[in-house]
SELUMMAR-335168 format. One record per atom (N, C-alpha, C): residue in one letter; x, y, z. Coordinates in steps of 0.02 Angstrom, whole numbers, padded with zeros to 5 digits, always signed. Example, Ala and Ser with C-alpha at 12.3 -4.5 7.8 and 13.67 -1.06 7.14 Angstrom:
% residues 2
A+00660-00284+00390 A+00615-00225+00390 A+00660-00165+00390 S+00642-00112+00354 S+00684-00053+00357 S+00645+00002+00394 
//
This chain:
% residues 412
M+05191+05919+05843 M+05162+05963+05792 M+05089+05976+05809 I+05072+06040+05814 I+05002+06057+05832 I+04967+06096+05777 D+05005+06117+05726 D+04975+06154+05671 D+05023+06155+05613 W+04998+06174+05554 W+05041+06181+05496 W+05088+06241+05505 S+05149+06235+05482 S+05196+06290+05485 S+05177+06342+05432 E+05212+06398+05434 E+05200+06451+05384 E+05214+06425+05314 Q+05267+06386+05307 Q+05283+06357+05241 Q+05229+06307+05221 G+05205+06268+05269 G+05152+06221+05254 G+05088+06255+05232 L+05071+06310+05263 L+05012+06348+05244 L+05019+06377+05174 M+05079+06398+05156 M+05091+06423+05088 M+05082+06368+05037 M+05108+06309+05054 M+05100+06251+05010 M+05026+06233+05004 R+04991+06233+05060 R+04919+06217+05059 R+04881+06265+05014 D+04895+06330+05021 D+04860+06380+04981 D+04875+06372+04907 A+04938+06354+04890 A+04956+06345+04820 A+04920+06285+04790 F+04917+06230+04828 F+04882+06171+04803 F+04807+06184+04800 R+04782+06221+04849 R+04710+06236+04849 R+04692+06277+04787 K+04735+06323+04769 K+04723+06364+04709 K+04724+06321+04647 F+04770+06273+04644 F+04773+06228+04586 F+04710+06185+04582 V+04689+06158+04639 V+04629+06116+04641 V+04568+06156+04620 D+04562+06217+04645 D+04504+06259+04629 D+04501+06279+04556 S+04560+06284+04523 S+04561+06307+04454 S+04563+06249+04403 E+04594+06193+04422 E+04605+06139+04374 E+04560+06078+04385 I+04539+06067+04447 I+04502+06006+04462 I+04428+06020+04474 A+04413+06068+04519 A+04343+06083+04534 A+04301+06097+04472 P+04325+06138+04424 P+04283+06152+04365 P+04273+06091+04319 N+04317+06041+04326 N+04314+05983+04282 N+04291+05920+04318 I+04263+05929+04377 I+04246+05871+04418 I+04192+05828+04386 E+04146+05859+04349 E+04092+05821+04317 E+04121+05774+04265 E+04169+05797+04225 E+04199+05755+04174 E+04242+05700+04207 L+04279+05718+04259 L+04321+05669+04293 L+04278+05615+04327 E+04221+05636+04354 E+04179+05589+04391 E+04134+05547+04345 H+04107+05579+04295 H+04055+05546+04255 H+04069+05543+04180 G+04126+05569+04159 G+04143+05568+04088 G+04191+05512+04072 D+04223+05517+04015 D+04269+05465+03992 D+04342+05488+03997 T+04354+05541+04037 T+04421+05568+04042 T+04460+05534+04099 P+04513+05497+04083 P+04555+05469+04136 P+04589+05526+04175 P+04610+05514+04236 P+04635+05568+04278 P+04709+05586+04268 Y+04743+05551+04224 Y+04816+05555+04224 Y+04844+05621+04197 D+04811+05652+04148 D+04836+05715+04121 D+04835+05771+04173 V+04782+05774+04212 V+04779+05827+04263 V+04830+05814+04319 L+04842+05751+04334 L+04893+05734+04384 L+04963+05752+04358 R+04975+05739+04294 R+05041+05757+04265 R+05049+05833+04265 K+04995+05868+04251 K+04999+05942+04253 K+05016+05966+04323 M+04987+05934+04373 M+05003+05951+04443 M+05076+05937+04458 Y+05102+05880+04435 Y+05172+05863+04445 Y+05218+05916+04416 K+05202+05939+04356 K+05245+05988+04323 K+05237+06057+04355 T+05177+06075+04375 T+05164+06140+04406 T+05205+06148+04470 F+05209+06096+04509 F+05243+06100+04573 F+05313+06067+04573 G+05336+06046+04514 G+05403+06017+04509 G+05410+05950+04543 I+05354+05915+04553 I+05357+05850+04586 I+05396+05799+04544 D+05388+05804+04478 D+05424+05758+04433 D+05499+05770+04436 D+05520+05833+04442 D+05592+05848+04446 D+05622+05821+04512 V+05584+05829+04566 V+05607+05803+04631 V+05613+05727+04628 A+05564+05694+04598 A+05565+05621+04592 A+05625+05599+04550 R+05639+05635+04497 R+05695+05618+04453 R+05762+05625+04490 A+05769+05678+04529 A+05831+05689+04567 A+05841+05634+04619 R+05788+05616+04654 R+05793+05563+04705 R+05810+05496+04672 F+05780+05484+04615 F+05793+05421+04579 F+05866+05416+04559 E+05892+05469+04530 E+05962+05468+04508 E+06010+05458+04566 K+05994+05489+04623 K+06035+05481+04683 K+06034+05409+04707 Q+05975+05378+04707 Q+05969+05309+04731 Q+06005+05261+04684 I+05998+05271+04619 I+06030+05226+04570 I+06106+05232+04575 A+06131+05293+04583 A+06203+05302+04589 A+06230+05265+04650 R+06193+05269+04705 R+06214+05234+04766 R+06211+05159+04757 D+06156+05134+04725 D+06150+05062+04713 D+06207+05036+04671 K+06228+05075+04621 K+06282+05053+04577 K+06349+05052+04613 R+06360+05098+04659 R+06421+05098+04698 R+06425+05036+04742 I+06368+05019+04772 I+06365+04959+04814 I+06377+04896+04772 A+06346+04893+04712 A+06354+04835+04668 A+06426+04828+04645 A+06461+04884+04639 A+06531+04882+04616 A+06579+04867+04673 G+06552+04859+04733 G+06594+04843+04790 G+06626+04902+04823 E+06604+04962+04804 E+06632+05022+04834 E+06603+05032+04904 A+06642+05061+04947 A+06619+05075+05014 A+06569+05132+05012 V+06513+05122+05044 V+06461+05173+05047 V+06450+05192+05119 E+06451+05255+05132 E+06441+05279+05201 E+06372+05260+05225 E+06369+05216+05275 E+06305+05193+05301 E+06282+05233+05362 R+06329+05272+05390 R+06311+05311+05450 R+06257+05361+05433 K+06204+05360+05470 K+06148+05405+05457 K+06167+05477+05474 K+06151+05521+05426 K+06164+05591+05438 K+06116+05617+05491 E+06141+05661+05532 E+06098+05691+05583 E+06041+05729+05549 V+05981+05709+05565 V+05922+05740+05534 V+05887+05785+05585 D+05873+05845+05564 D+05836+05891+05607 D+05763+05871+05605 P+05734+05851+05663 P+05664+05830+05664 P+05616+05883+05635 E+05633+05946+05645 E+05590+05999+05619 E+05590+05999+05543 E+05649+05990+05514 E+05654+05987+05441 E+05619+05924+05414 A+05628+05869+05449 A+05597+05806+05428 A+05521+05811+05431 A+05496+05844+05484 A+05423+05853+05491 A+05397+05896+05434 E+05435+05948+05416 E+05414+05992+05361 E+05411+05954+05296 A+05461+05911+05284 A+05462+05871+05223 A+05402+05823+05220 A+05387+05791+05277 A+05329+05745+05280 A+05264+05783+05268 A+05259+05842+05298 A+05198+05883+05289 A+05188+05901+05216 M+05243+05915+05181 M+05238+05934+05110 M+05213+05877+05067 Q+05222+05816+05090 Q+05195+05758+05053 Q+05121+05747+05069 I+05101+05764+05130 I+05033+05750+05151 I+04984+05804+05131 I+05006+05867+05131 I+04960+05922+05115 I+04927+05914+05047 P+04963+05896+04994 P+04929+05886+04929 P+04875+05832+04931 I+04886+05779+04971 I+04835+05727+04978 I+04771+05756+05007 I+04778+05795+05060 I+04720+05825+05093 I+04683+05870+05045 E+04720+05912+05008 E+04688+05961+04964 E+04654+05928+04905 L+04685+05878+04875 L+04653+05844+04819 L+04589+05808+04842 C+04590+05781+04903 C+04532+05744+04928 C+04473+05788+04944 R+04483+05853+04946 R+04426+05898+04956 R+04378+05894+04898 Y+04403+05879+04839 Y+04359+05875+04780 Y+04360+05807+04745 S+04418+05775+04745 S+04421+05713+04706 S+04469+05662+04738 P+04445+05627+04789 P+04487+05576+04821 P+04513+05523+04773 G+04475+05512+04720 G+04496+05462+04670 G+04562+05478+04638 L+04578+05542+04631 L+04642+05561+04602 L+04700+05537+04646 I+04691+05542+04711 I+04743+05518+04757 I+04752+05443+04752 T+04696+05407+04746 T+04700+05334+04739 T+04738+05315+04676 A+04720+05347+04620 A+04753+05332+04556 A+04828+05349+04560 M+04845+05406+04588 M+04914+05428+04593 M+04953+05385+04642 G+04923+05372+04700 G+04958+05334+04752 G+04975+05263+04731 V+04929+05231+04696 V+04941+05162+04674 V+04996+05162+04621 S+04994+05208+04575 S+05043+05210+04521 S+05113+05225+04547 M+05119+05279+04584 M+05184+05301+04608 M+05205+05264+04672 G+05159+05257+04720 G+05177+05229+04784 G+05181+05153+04785 L+05128+05120+04763 L+05127+05047+04766 L+05167+05015+04709 A+05152+05035+04647 A+05187+05005+04590 A+05260+05029+04588 G+05269+05095+04586 G+05336+05122+04584 G+05376+05106+04646 G+05344+05110+04704 G+05378+05096+04767 G+05400+05023+04772 S+05360+04977+04746 S+05379+04906+04747 S+05443+04894+04707 I+05446+04924+04649 I+05505+04915+04606 I+05567+04947+04637 M+05558+05007+04665 M+05615+05042+04694 M+05641+05010+04758 S+05598+04974+04793 S+05620+04942+04856 S+05642+04870+04847 K+05614+04834+04798 K+05628+04763+04791 K+05662+04745+04725 G+05664+04792+04678 G+05690+04776+04612 G+05766+04780+04607 T+05793+04751+04554 T+05864+04757+04539 T+05877+04825+04507 I+05941+04843+04501 I+05958+04907+04469 I+05928+04909+04399 R+05936+04854+04362 R+05909+04852+04294 R+05834+04862+04293 Q+05799+04833+04340 Q+05726+04841+04343 Q+05706+04911+04362 K+05743+04941+04409 K+05729+05010+04428 K+05738+05057+04369 E+05792+05048+04332 E+05804+05091+04274 E+05754+05079+04218 R+05732+05018+04211 R+05685+05002+04157 R+05614+05027+04171 W+05592+05020+04235 W+05522+05036+04250 W+05512+05089+04304 G+05559+05096+04349 G+05548+05137+04408 G+05537+05211+04395 L+05583+05243+04358 L+05579+05316+04350 L+05515+05338+04317 D+05494+05303+04264 D+05433+05322+04228 D+05372+05320+04273 L+05371+05275+04322 L+05315+05271+04369 L+05318+05328+04420 L+05378+05343+04444 L+05385+05395+04495 L+05368+05464+04468 T+05377+05475+04403 T+05362+05540+04372 T+05293+05541+04339 L+05258+05485+04341 L+05192+05477+04309 L+05195+05481+04232 D+05256+05474+04205 D+05261+05469+04132 D+05226+05406+04109 K+05227+05355+04152 K+05189+05295+04139 K+05147+05279+04200 I+05093+05242+04190 I+05045+05227+04244 I+05054+05156+04267 G+05053+05147+04333 G+05063+05081+04362 G+05002+05055+04398 A+05000+04989+04404 A+04947+04956+04443 A+04980+04904+04488 W+04947+04890+04543 W+04972+04841+04592 W+04917+04789+04601 A+04930+04728+04576 A+04876+04679+04570 A+04885+04621+04619 I+04844+04622+04672 I+04845+04567+04720 I+04776+04536+04729 T+04723+04577+04728 T+04655+04553+04742 T+04627+04511+04685 E+04594+04456+04704 E+04563+04411+04655 E+04489+04404+04670 P+04450+04379+04621 P+04377+04372+04633 P+04360+04331+04695 G+04402+04280+04711 G+04387+04238+04769 G+04429+04253+04829 S+04470+04306+04826 S+04514+04322+04883 S+04516+04397+04893 G+04481+04419+04946 G+04482+04490+04963 G+04528+04500+05023 S+04499+04494+05083 S+04539+04500+05143 S+04590+04444+05149 D+04573+04385+05127 D+04619+04328+05128 D+04659+04327+05064 A+04701+04379+05055 A+04735+04389+04991 A+04780+04331+04972 F+04818+04305+05020 F+04865+04251+05004 F+04832+04182+05008 G+04790+04172+05059 G+04759+04107+05067 G+04713+04089+05009 G+04678+04138+04981 G+04632+04124+04927 G+04660+04137+04858 M+04725+04151+04854 M+04756+04168+04790 M+04761+04107+04744 K+04735+04114+04683 K+04737+04059+04634 K+04781+04074+04574 S+04799+04137+04564 S+04844+04153+04509 S+04911+04120+04520 V+04939+04091+04467 V+05001+04052+04475 V+05052+04070+04422 A+05114+04054+04439 A+05170+04058+04392 A+05202+03989+04388 R+05213+03965+04328 R+05245+03899+04319 R+05312+03908+04283 R+05363+03876+04309 R+05428+03880+04276 R+05425+03842+04211 D+05457+03871+04159 D+05463+03837+04094 D+05529+03858+04063 G+05581+03820+04078 G+05648+03838+04055 G+05671+03902+04088 D+05691+03951+04048 D+05714+04015+04073 D+05657+04065+04080 E+05595+04041+04071 E+05537+04085+04074 E+05489+04061+04127 Y+05440+04104+04140 Y+05383+04086+04182 Y+05319+04094+04140 V+05271+04050+04154 V+05206+04055+04121 V+05155+04072+04174 L+05121+04128+04164 L+05075+04155+04214 L+05002+04145+04192 N+04960+04123+04240 N+04889+04116+04227 N+04851+04140+04289 G+04791+04169+04276 G+04750+04191+04332 G+04713+04255+04315 S+04678+04281+04365 S+04641+04343+04355 S+04643+04385+04419 K+04637+04450+04410 K+04636+04496+04466 K+04576+04543+04457 T+04550+04568+04513 T+04493+04614+04509 T+04503+04672+04557 F+04462+04724+04547 F+04466+04785+04588 F+04536+04817+04583 I+04565+04816+04524 I+04633+04840+04515 I+04633+04914+04494 T+04655+04956+04539 T+04660+05028+04525 T+04709+05039+04467 N+04688+05079+04419 N+04726+05094+04357 N+04729+05035+04309 G+04697+04979+04328 G+04700+04919+04286 G+04685+04930+04213 P+04633+04969+04195 P+04616+04977+04125 P+04669+05013+04084 Y+04709+05056+04116 Y+04755+05099+04078 Y+04828+05087+04096 A+04843+05044+04142 A+04911+05036+04168 A+04960+05015+04113 D+05018+05048+04112 D+05073+05029+04067 D+05116+04975+04100 T+05121+04978+04167 T+05163+04933+04205 T+05123+04904+04263 I+05123+04838+04269 I+05081+04804+04318 I+05124+04762+04364 I+05116+04772+04429 I+05147+04729+04479 I+05098+04672+04493 F+05116+04613+04472 F+05071+04555+04474 F+05096+04505+04526 I+05055+04493+04577 I+05073+04449+04633 I+05037+04382+04626 C+05074+04328+04628 C+05043+04262+04619 C+05084+04210+04657 K+05062+04147+04653 K+05097+04092+04687 K+05135+04050+04636 L+05191+04022+04659 L+05231+03979+04617 L+05200+03909+04615 D+05184+03886+04555 D+05155+03820+04546 D+05212+03769+04543 D+05232+03745+04603 D+05288+03698+04606 D+05266+03628+04626 G+05200+03617+04628 G+05174+03551+04645 G+05165+03539+04718 G+05189+03584+04760 G+05183+03576+04833 G+05114+03597+04858 P+05102+03590+04924 P+05038+03611+04953 P+05026+03685+04938 V+04964+03703+04920 V+04949+03771+04898 V+04967+03822+04952 E+04951+03806+05015 E+04963+03855+05069 E+05037+03867+05082 E+05080+03821+05059 E+05152+03828+05072 E+05190+03855+05012 R+05156+03867+04957 R+05191+03890+04897 R+05218+03961+04905 K+05274+03973+04872 K+05304+04040+04874 K+05258+04090+04839 V+05260+04151+04864 V+05225+04206+04831 V+05277+04245+04791 L+05265+04252+04727 L+05311+04288+04683 L+05279+04351+04656 T+05321+04399+04638 T+05297+04462+04610 T+05330+04473+04542 F+05289+04486+04492 F+05314+04498+04424 F+05296+04568+04401 V+05336+04594+04356 V+05321+04658+04324 V+05299+04643+04253 L+05237+04662+04237 L+05209+04651+04171 L+05200+04717+04134 E+05203+04713+04069 E+05195+04773+04028 E+05131+04768+03986 K+05099+04824+03976 K+05039+04827+03935 K+05055+04799+03865 G+05008+04760+03839 G+05018+04732+03772 G+05052+04665+03771 T+05073+04639+03828 T+05104+04573+03830 T+05053+04521+03807 P+05072+04476+03760 P+05025+04425+03736 P+04995+04384+03793 G+04929+04377+03792 G+04894+04339+03843 G+04868+04381+03900 L+04889+04445+03903 L+04866+04490+03956 L+04809+04533+03930 V+04751+04530+03964 V+04693+04570+03946 V+04675+04617+04003 Q+04669+04681+03987 Q+04650+04731+04037 Q+04578+04753+04020 S+04533+04745+04068 S+04463+04761+04056 S+04451+04836+04050 K+04391+04853+04027 K+04370+04922+04029 K+04355+04941+04102 P+04351+05006+04118 P+04337+05026+04187 P+04271+04997+04212 L+04271+04973+04274 L+04211+04946+04305 L+04168+05003+04332 R+04103+04993+04332 R+04058+05041+04364 R+04058+05027+04439 K+04059+05080+04479 K+04062+05071+04551 K+04027+05128+04587 M+04022+05121+04653 M+03984+05168+04694 M+04017+05237+04697 G+04082+05239+04706 G+04116+05303+04714 G+04186+05301+04684 M+04227+05351+04701 M+04295+05357+04674 M+04295+05350+04597 H+04248+05384+04565 H+04241+05378+04493 H+04301+05404+04454 S+04339+05450+04484 S+04397+05477+04449 S+04458+05432+04455 S+04450+05375+04488 S+04503+05325+04493 S+04481+05262+04455 P+04507+05251+04395 P+04485+05193+04355 P+04503+05127+04388 T+04454+05082+04392 T+04463+05017+04422 T+04444+04963+04371 G+04484+04911+04365 G+04468+04860+04316 G+04489+04790+04336 E+04484+04745+04289 E+04503+04675+04299 E+04562+04658+04252 L+04600+04608+04273 L+04655+04583+04232 L+04646+04509+04221 F+04658+04487+04160 F+04652+04416+04143 F+04717+04393+04110 L+04747+04340+04137 L+04809+04314+04109 L+04799+04242+04087 E+04815+04229+04024 E+04812+04161+03997 E+04878+04145+03963 D+04916+04102+03995 D+04982+04081+03969 D+05025+04141+03950 V+05030+04187+03996 V+05073+04246+03985 V+05145+04226+04000 R+05188+04232+03950 R+05258+04213+03957 R+05301+04274+03973 V+05341+04268+04026 V+05387+04322+04043 V+05455+04291+04061 P+05509+04326+04045 P+05576+04302+04064 P+05590+04314+04137 K+05644+04286+04162 K+05662+04294+04232 K+05675+04368+04248 E+05693+04407+04198 E+05706+04478+04208 E+05644+04515+04234 N+05586+04485+04224 N+05523+04516+04247 N+05503+04495+04317 L+05540+04448+04347 L+05528+04428+04416 L+05559+04481+04461 L+05519+04513+04502 L+05544+04568+04543 L+05601+04545+04588 G+05658+04579+04582 G+05717+04558+04619 G+05757+04505+04583 E+05727+04476+04530 E+05757+04423+04489 E+05779+04364+04531 T+05740+04351+04584 T+05751+04292+04626 T+05685+04270+04657 E+05678+04205+04665 E+05618+04179+04697 E+05621+04185+04773 E+05676+04208+04799 E+05684+04214+04871 E+05664+04282+04897 S+05643+04327+04853 S+05621+04394+04875 S+05558+04387+04917 P+05556+04417+04977 P+05499+04409+05023 P+05437+04448+05000 S+05400+04420+04953 S+05343+04455+04924 S+05286+04465+04975 R+05278+04416+05020 R+05225+04423+05070 R+05239+04484+05115 E+05301+04490+05138 E+05319+04545+05182 E+05315+04612+05145 G+05335+04611+05081 G+05331+04672+05042 G+05260+04697+05035 A+05214+04650+05025 A+05143+04668+05020 A+05118+04696+05086 K+05139+04667+05142 K+05117+04692+05208 K+05144+04762+05221 D+05206+04775+05199 D+05234+04842+05207 D+05193+04893+05167 N+05173+04872+05107 N+05132+04917+05066 N+05065+04932+05099 F+05035+04880+05130 F+04972+04890+05165 F+04980+04940+05222 S+05035+04935+05259 S+05047+04980+05315 S+05052+05052+05291 T+05090+05063+05237 T+05097+05130+05208 T+05030+05157+05183 E+04993+05114+05149 E+04929+05134+05120 E+04879+05153+05176 R+04879+05114+05230 R+04832+05127+05284 R+04847+05193+05318 S+04911+05210+05326 S+04928+05275+05356 S+04903+05332+05313 G+04906+05323+05247 G+04885+05375+05201 G+04810+05387+05202 V+04771+05337+05222 V+04699+05344+05224 V+04678+05400+05271 A+04715+05410+05325 A+04697+05463+05373 A+04701+05531+05340 A+04752+05542+05299 A+04759+05606+05264 A+04702+05615+05213 M+04684+05561+05179 M+04627+05564+05132 M+04563+05581+05169 A+04552+05547+05226 A+04492+05559+05265 A+04489+05631+05289 L+04546+05660+05308 L+04547+05728+05332 L+04524+05777+05278 G+04547+05767+05216 G+04525+05810+05162 G+04450+05806+05150 I+04424+05745+05149 I+04352+05736+05139 I+04312+05767+05195 V+04333+05756+05257 V+04297+05782+05315 V+04299+05858+05316 E+04356+05888+05301 E+04361+05961+05300 E+04312+05991+05251 Q+04307+05960+05192 Q+04262+05987+05141 Q+04189+05976+05160 A+04173+05917+05186 A+04104+05903+05206 A+04082+05951+05261 L+04127+05964+05309 L+04110+06010+05363 L+04102+06082+05338 K+04147+06103+05295 K+04144+06170+05266 K+04078+06181+05230 L+04059+06133+05188 L+03996+06139+05151 L+03936+06139+05198 S+03939+06098+05250 S+03883+06093+05297 S+03874+06157+05336 V+03928+06187+05358 V+03924+06250+05395 V+03895+06305+05351 E+03919+06309+05289 E+03893+06360+05242 E+03818+06350+05230 Y+03798+06287+05222 Y+03728+06272+05208 Y+03685+06288+05269 A+03710+06271+05329 A+03672+06283+05391 A+03663+06358+05403 R+03708+06398+05379 R+03703+06471+05387 R+03651+06501+05339 T+03644+06472+05280 T+03603+06503+05228 T+03536+06470+05215 R+03529+06407+05233 R+03466+06372+05221 R+03415+06392+05274 V+03360+06421+05253 V+03309+06445+05299 V+03249+06399+05299 Q+03228+06377+05358 Q+03168+06337+05367 Q+03131+06362+05428 F+03066+06366+05423 F+03024+06391+05478 F+03047+06460+05502 G+03070+06500+05454 G+03085+06570+05468 G+03154+06585+05494 K+03198+06535+05500 K+03265+06550+05523 K+03315+06499+05494 P+03380+06518+05492 P+03431+06472+05465 P+03432+06407+05506 I+03440+06351+05472 I+03438+06287+05507 I+03495+06280+05557 G+03548+06320+05549 G+03603+06319+05596 G+03584+06342+05665 E+03526+06373+05673 E+03504+06396+05738 E+03467+06341+05777 Y+03454+06285+05744 Y+03421+06229+05777 Y+03474+06185+05811 Q+03459+06164+05873 Q+03509+06129+05912 Q+03529+06062+05882 L+03483+06027+05851 L+03501+05962+05822 L+03551+05970+05765 I+03545+06023+05726 I+03594+06037+05674 I+03660+06057+05705 Q+03657+06097+05758 Q+03719+06117+05793 Q+03755+06056+05821 L+03717+06007+05846 L+03748+05946+05872 L+03786+05909+05817 K+03755+05905+05758 K+03787+05872+05702 K+03852+05908+05684 L+03850+05974+05678 L+03910+06012+05660 L+03964+06004+05713 A+03945+06003+05776 A+03994+05996+05831 A+04028+05928+05827 K+03990+05876+05816 K+04020+05809+05811 K+04066+05803+05750 M+04047+05836+05696 M+04089+05836+05636 M+04156+05871+05650 E+04153+05925+05688 E+04215+05961+05705 E+04259+05919+05751 V+04229+05883+05798 V+04268+05839+05842 V+04304+05786+05800 A+04269+05757+05753 A+04299+05706+05709 A+04356+05737+05668 R+04346+05797+05642 R+04398+05831+05603 R+04461+05841+05646 M+04451+05864+05708 M+04508+05876+05752 M+04545+05811+05768 N+04508+05758+05781 N+04539+05694+05797 N+04580+05667+05739 I+04551+05669+05679 I+04587+05644+05620 I+04649+05687+05607 Q+04641+05753+05613 Q+04698+05797+05603 Q+04754+05782+05653 N+04736+05770+05715 N+04786+05753+05765 N+04822+05688+05749 M+04786+05640+05721 M+04818+05577+05701 M+04867+05589+05644 V+04848+05632+05598 V+04893+05650+05542 V+04955+05685+05569 F+04946+05732+05615 F+05002+05767+05645 F+05048+05719+05682 R+05018+05671+05719 R+05059+05622+05755 R+05100+05580+05706 H+05069+05562+05650 H+05105+05523+05599 H+05165+05562+05572 I+05155+05627+05560 I+05210+05669+05536 I+05266+05671+05587 E+05248+05677+05651 E+05299+05679+05704 E+05337+05612+05708 M+05302+05558+05699 M+05336+05493+05700 M+05387+05488+05644 V+05366+05508+05584 V+05412+05507+05527 V+05472+05552+05541 A+05459+05611+05570 A+05513+05658+05585 A+05565+05630+05632 H+05544+05584+05675 H+05590+05556+05724 H+05612+05485+05704 G+05605+05470+05640 G+05631+05407+05614 G+05591+05346+05633 R+05528+05354+05649 R+05486+05297+05669 R+05433+05284+05616 R+05425+05222+05599 R+05370+05202+05555 R+05316+05170+05597 P+05252+05185+05583 P+05200+05152+05623 P+05200+05077+05610 S+05187+05040+05662 S+05179+04968+05654 S+05115+04955+05614 L+05107+04892+05593 L+05046+04874+05557 L+04985+04887+05601 A+04990+04873+05666 A+04934+04884+05712 A+04919+04958+05718 E+04971+05000+05723 E+04961+05072+05729 E+04930+05101+05666 A+04956+05079+05608 A+04928+05102+05545 A+04855+05080+05538 S+04841+05020+05561 S+04772+04994+05558 S+04726+05035+05603 A+04751+05055+05661 A+04710+05095+05707 A+04694+05163+05676 M+04744+05193+05643 M+04733+05257+05609 M+04679+05249+05556 K+04686+05197+05516 K+04639+05187+05461 K+04568+05173+05487 L+04563+05130+05537 L+04498+05111+05564 L+04460+05173+05588 Y+04492+05213+05630 Y+04457+05271+05657 Y+04443+05322+05602 A+04493+05338+05562 A+04485+05391+05511 A+04431+05372+05461 A+04430+05310+05439 A+04381+05289+05390 A+04310+05290+05418 Q+04302+05265+05479 Q+04235+05264+05510 Q+04211+05335+05524 A+04255+05377+05551 A+04236+05447+05566 A+04219+05485+05502 C+04257+05473+05450 C+04244+05506+05386 C+04176+05487+05358 M+04159+05423+05362 M+04095+05400+05337 M+04038+05431+05377 E+04046+05433+05443 E+03995+05463+05487 E+03985+05537+05472 V+04040+05572+05462 V+04035+05644+05447 V+03999+05655+05381 C+04015+05615+05331 C+03984+05624+05265 C+03909+05608+05267 L+03890+05556+05305 L+03819+05540+05311 L+03782+05597+05347 E+03813+05626+05398 E+03782+05683+05432 E+03778+05744+05387 A+03828+05753+05343 A+03826+05809+05296 A+03767+05802+05249 V+03755+05742+05224 V+03697+05730+05182 V+03633+05746+05220 Q+03631+05727+05284 Q+03571+05740+05325 Q+03561+05814+05336 V+03614+05851+05346 V+03609+05924+05354 V+03578+05955+05291 F+03599+05930+05233 F+03574+05956+05170 F+03504+05930+05154 G+03481+05879+05189 G+03414+05852+05177 G+03408+05824+05107 G+03352+05839+05074 G+03340+05814+05006 G+03394+05836+04958 N+03420+05897+04968 N+03473+05921+04923 N+03536+05879+04930 G+03549+05853+04989 G+03608+05813+05000 G+03608+05748+04961 Y+03548+05727+04942 Y+03541+05664+04904 Y+03549+05675+04829 M+03553+05738+04809 M+03557+05756+04738 M+03630+05764+04717 S+03645+05742+04656 S+03714+05744+04631 S+03742+05814+04623 E+03698+05864+04615 E+03724+05932+04605 E+03756+05960+04668 Y+03742+05930+04725 Y+03773+05952+04788 Y+03831+05904+04804 Q+03888+05931+04817 Q+03949+05891+04822 Q+03949+05841+04879 V+03909+05852+04931 V+03909+05805+04987 V+03888+05736+04965 E+03848+05731+04913 E+03827+05666+04887 E+03888+05628+04861 Q+03931+05661+04824 Q+03992+05630+04798 Q+04040+05612+04855 L+04049+05657+04902 L+04095+05644+04957 L+04073+05583+04997 C+04008+05575+05006 C+03981+05518+05043 C+03995+05453+05007 R+03986+05453+04941 R+04001+05393+04902 R+04075+05376+04904 D+04116+05428+04898 D+04188+05417+04897 D+04214+05393+04965 A+04184+05417+05018 A+04208+05400+05085 A+04201+05326+05101 K+04150+05295+05074 K+04135+05225+05094 K+04193+05178+05081 V+04228+05188+05026 V+04280+05139+05009 V+04339+05142+05057 L+04345+05197+05095 L+04399+05200+05145 L+04391+05146+05198 Q+04329+05121+05206 Q+04317+05067+05254 Q+04327+04998+05224 I+04346+04997+05159 I+04350+04933+05124 I+04420+04921+05096 Y+04446+04968+05055 Y+04510+04952+05023 Y+04569+04961+05071 A+04625+04929+05053 A+04684+04924+05097 A+04666+04888+05162 G+04615+04847+05160 G+04593+04809+05218 G+04529+04836+05247 T+04480+04794+05255 T+04415+04814+05282 T+04420+04834+05356 D+04368+04867+05380 D+04366+04884+05452 D+04377+04822+05495 E+04346+04767+05474 E+04351+04706+05513 E+04423+04681+05518 M+04460+04687+05462 M+04530+04666+05462 M+04573+04712+05505 Q+04556+04777+05504 Q+04594+04824+05546 Q+04587+04805+05620 T+04526+04786+05638 T+04513+04766+05708 T+04557+04707+05727 I+04563+04658+05683 I+04604+04599+05696 I+04677+04619+05706 H+04703+04662+05662 H+04774+04682+05667 H+04788+04721+05731 I+04740+04764+05749 I+04749+04803+05811 I+04751+04757+05872 A+04702+04712+05874 A+04698+04666+05932 A+04759+04621+05936 R+04781+04594+05879 R+04841+04551+05879 R+04902+04590+05904 G+04907+04653+05882 G+04963+04694+05905 G+04963+04703+05980 L+04903+04715+06008 L+04898+04724+06081 L+04914+04659+06118 L+04889+04603+06093 L+04901+04539+06126 L+04974+04519+06123 Q+05007+04533+06067 Q+05078+04516+06060 Q+05120+04561+06106 E+05099+04625+06112 E+05134+04670+06157 E+05131+04644+06228 G+05071+04623+06249 G+05062+04598+06316 G+05103+04535+06330 A+05112+04495+06277 A+05150+04433+06286 A+05224+04446+06293 
//
């Protein structure tokens, strides 16, 4: 894949029109007001029929799961998939991410965590009953989800530093602990809560369990949104659990043998691949704004775009845009041919895309000079938003470790 298809360009233009009419005019309220992002995301879902597509896929999956549970034979042979059609389908999922990130990357974070991480966890690891109870509402954004793994004392060392615990008590579990930096935490209706089983054994050897919690459960406190550097349109909060009682029905998969550690790693791999698409949207907008400004801003009697140092900045920004776009296109081609990126490959995508995005945004601020430091110019917001791409879903330092381990294991 070397460019968007005609259908992809039509989709891009449609989403761009939606963003320009529904998000750009309201960006001040989304960024600095008290308006959560969910209503505008639901409007987008309905405008483009995303909720109907999600509902159809859900019903198809549930019907298949029920046939398997009833012991009926299910055709496991994979249908011949046309790589071109598969690439088109993958592109249709990525284009909205890029377009939304031109103005509000936080919307993608809020949507992706709710639908992808929370909803995806239930749909991949949950029982039929759990999927029917919680899955569909998350996939359609009728309800908002959160995925809670990070704790005050455990960032990159998510499992090693995890202190949140679940204790067996008859047919129930009693949960205690706290989580921080939780996207959608303040407003989430459904929370995927990851903790360790308190079975008296060594802490490092304890099982990692995943529970589904509902808003309003006694003992569960969801904080107000935290103040932060960027991604203001994505609410982030803390969770506090004190003797929260849940039945076994709330244990994801309804078994303690479900591989929660591996499930979390799969989510990280998916999330890291998506960062490249987010970075591409931010970079495209930062470059577009910088080129326009360089053409019109006059200093010492001529547009600043005529000065070679400014031209060098613009050229490097374009090189970064091309590189990130090529990584996104490669990812689409991999999906089209039935390949998922390894954790190391996803980490490499994230590492480069996040660093390049941050560099482009800093250069955009520099092109704008004093104006770039002012909130009325969008490059200031893009620069703040870009920074978290180097932190969440694994810091740059952690990506380096995963890439190197992948190379060393390959060599072995």
